[in-house]
N, C-alpha and C positions, 0 to 999 in steps of 0.2 A: 504493500500500500504506500501511496505517496500523499503527503499532506502539504498543501501550499499555504504559505504565510505571506500576507501582504503587509505593507507599511502600517496599516491601521491596527494590525494584530500586535506588532512589536513596538509601535509608537516611536518610530525614528524615520530617517530618510529612506526613500525607496531604493537608493543605490548602495549596493554592498560590493566591496572590492576584493575581499578574501575571506576564507573560512578556515577554521582549525578547531579540532576537538582535543580535550585533555584526556588523561588516562581514565577518568570517571565517565567519559562520554558527554560531558558538558560541551556545548557548542559555542564558539566565539566567532563573531563576524566583524570585519573592519567596515564600518558604516560611515557615511558622509557626516554623521553627527557625533560619532564616537565609537566606543567598543560595546557591542551587543553581547549579552550572555544569555543563553537559553538552556535550562536544565531539563527540558521536556515538558514542563508545565508553566514556567514563569519566564518572561522576558525582562531583562534589566539593561539599562543604558548607562554607560560611564563615559564622561567627557574628559578630554585633556584640559589641562590648565589654560592652554592657548586656544581652545575650542576649534582646532583644525580638523580637517578630514583625515580619517585613518585610511591608509592605502594598503596596509598589509598586517597580517596577524599570524603568529606561530606559537603553538603551545609546546613547552619543553619542561618536563618535570613539574615543579610547583609554580613556574612562571609563565605568563602569557606575554610574549614580546610583540610589540606593535611598532609600525613605522608610519610617519606622517610627514608634513611639510616642515623641513628643517628641524625635525625632532624625531627621536626614537628612544625606546626604553622598554620597561617591563612592568607588569601588574602582578600583585600578589594578594592573597586573601588576608584581611586583618582578623582580629579575634572575634569579630561579629559576622564574618562571612562576606563582608563587602570588599571591593577591590581598591587597592591603593597603588598609585603610580610612582615609579622611580625613573627619572630621566637619565639616560646615558649620554646624551649629547654633550654635556660639559667635559666628558673624557676625550673628546675629539680635539687634538692639538692643531691640526691643519685648518686652514681657512676654507669655509664652504658657504655657499649661498644659493638660494633658489633650488634646493634639492628636495626631492621627495623620495621616500624609501619604499620601493614597490615590492620588495620580496625579502623574506627572511628564511634562513634554513640553518640546520646544525651540520657542522663538518668537523670530524674528529672530536676534540673536546672544546670546540669554539662555536660561537654563533656569528653568522654572516648576515650583514645587512647590505642590500643592493640598491643603489640609485642608478640613474642612467649613466652617470659619469664615474662612479667610484665603488669600490668594495670597502666596507668597514668591518674589521674582524675584532670581535670582543672575546677576550680570554677569561673573563670573570673579574678582571681587575682593571685592565687597560684596553684601549682601542688603537689599532693600527689602520692607517688608510693606504689603499693601493689604487692607483689610477691607470687604467689601460689606455691604449691609443685609440680605441674605438668606443662607440656608444654601446653600453650593455643593455640588452633587451630581454634576457632570460637567464635563469640560473638553475642548476640541478646538481645533485651528488649521485654518482653512479659508481659502484664498487669502490667507494671511498675516494673517488676522484671528483674534484670540483670543476664542473664545466660551465662555461658562459656562452650564451648566444649573443650575437652582435647584430647591429643594424645593417652591416654589409652582407650578412648571411654566413659568416664564418662561425665555427666553434673554436673557442679558446679554452685551454686548460690552465688553471691557476695552481702552481706548485712551487714550494720553497720561495715564496714571496715574488714570483715572476709569472708573467702571462706568456704562455707558449701556444702558438697557433696549432690546432689539430687538423684544420682543413683550410684550403684556400677559399677565396670568395666563391660562393656557389654560382653556377652558370645562369641561374635565374635572377641573380642580383636582387634578391628579396630578403627582407629582414626575418630573422628567427624570433618569433614572439612567444614561443613556448618550448621548454625542454622537459622531458620526462624520460622514464626508462621502462622497457618491456623485456622481461626475461634477461636482465643485465645488459641489454642493448640500449644505448642512448638514442632517443627519438627527438627530432627537431621539427616543430610545427611552424609553418609559414602562414601568412594571412590568406593568400589566394593560390598557392602552389601545392598545397597538401602537406603530407608528412614525409620526412626523410629519416633514414637510419644512418648512424655513424658506423661505417665498416672500413677497416684498414685506412683510417684517416681520410675517408671520403664520405660525402653525403650522397646516398643513393635513395631513389624513390621507394617508399614503403607503403604497403596497404594495397587494397584492390583498386582496379580502375574505377569502379563505381564510387568508392570512397573519395578518390582524388577528384573526380568530376563534381561530386557534391560539394566538396570543400572549395573548389575553384569558383563556384557560383555563390556559395553561402558564407564564406569567410570564417576560417577557424579562429577561435578565440582562446579556448582552454581545453586541456586534455587531462583526464583522470584515468589512470590504469586501475581498474577495480580488481581484476584477477586475470589469469591467463586467457580466459574466454571472453573478456569484456573490457572494452575501452569506452568511456563516456566522454563524448566530445561536445563542447558547447560552441555554437556558431553565432555569428552576428545577425545573420538574416534567416537562417533555417531552423532555429530552435536547437534542441538537444538530439543527438543521435547516439544510439547504442551500436557499437561495432564489434563483431567477433573476428579477431585476427586469424583464427584457425579455419573458419568457413567463409569469411568475407561477407557474412550477412550483415545488413544494415537495417535498423529500425529507427524511424524518425518520430520524435515527439515534440 
């Protein structure tokens, strides 16, 4: 069964930028008005001190990390069960302005925050900033390797404090807007050219012809690998599709 919740149900803005669930199954959403928390029965909204839009959310242990405009940090439960916010932005020693933090993930024993221009790596005490030569449009960890998708269509690996190109600019000259993994293979999603797999440092078309044709028309936005038999793909124009990589079957909702 699928239950749909609209903005009047959760009493916040209609636009949500990210979702993450903690170990207890509590759902958190990065909303235009702040951080939404849903325990299955009750919705709660928590706003940042500067009231800015949340662009990303990531649950890790007892912390809920969020990214916003020129601001990122984490939330924890106080003794009454409400959420308290701790800003990590003061730990940034380099100058930055007009940055929004679109993605957060865990890598090894660190937390990674991604803007379009920089990586910010938090080790629990301090933050280091790394700036690639290209615009970062996606981020994923596969087999303990940190991969970045770029506006030029390349995949870059970050290791030992350096950015190393894993692929050349792809022939379609289209930005990678989503990175995920399927059976330990890194998948790159493009807006209108479909999905590609990283194989031997090359991006090769991935998925059935029907899937590619559908995505060329309806514009891929997000990909979630549910299991070996199911990818859930969100599109800009065509709703959500369920795709079975083993059979090539597509269901559109």
